C-alpha positions, 0 to 999 in steps of 0.5 A: 452305816448311813447307806444302812440307815437310809436303807433300813429307813425307806424299808420302814416307809414301804411298811407304813404305806403298806399296812396303811393301803392294805387296812383301810377300811375307816374304823372309829374309836370311842374314847368317851368324850372323844368320836374318832372314825379313822383308816385301820392302818394309820390307827394301827401305825399310830398306837404303834408309835406312841408305845415305841416313843413312851417304851423308848420314853420308860427305858431313858427314865429308868437308866437315867436314876440308876445311872445318876450317882447318890449325893454323899450323906453329911456326917460331919453335921450329925457327928458335932451336935 
């Protein structure tokens, strides 16, 4: 299993190097108040990584709320008063 993870990591790194090498043209990224000039491949990989991180966090947060048990209702004080 460890060998498969190492091979998968090397494939991802090779894919990233290939994307950056084949998309080396510079593009301008204008974010209204900041402007960047980055290689297209680096920008593509950055957006892919950001999307994966945000999607993973959203999935983690949505699963975390559903698995938390609800607190039991305190009916003793309500019925006594």
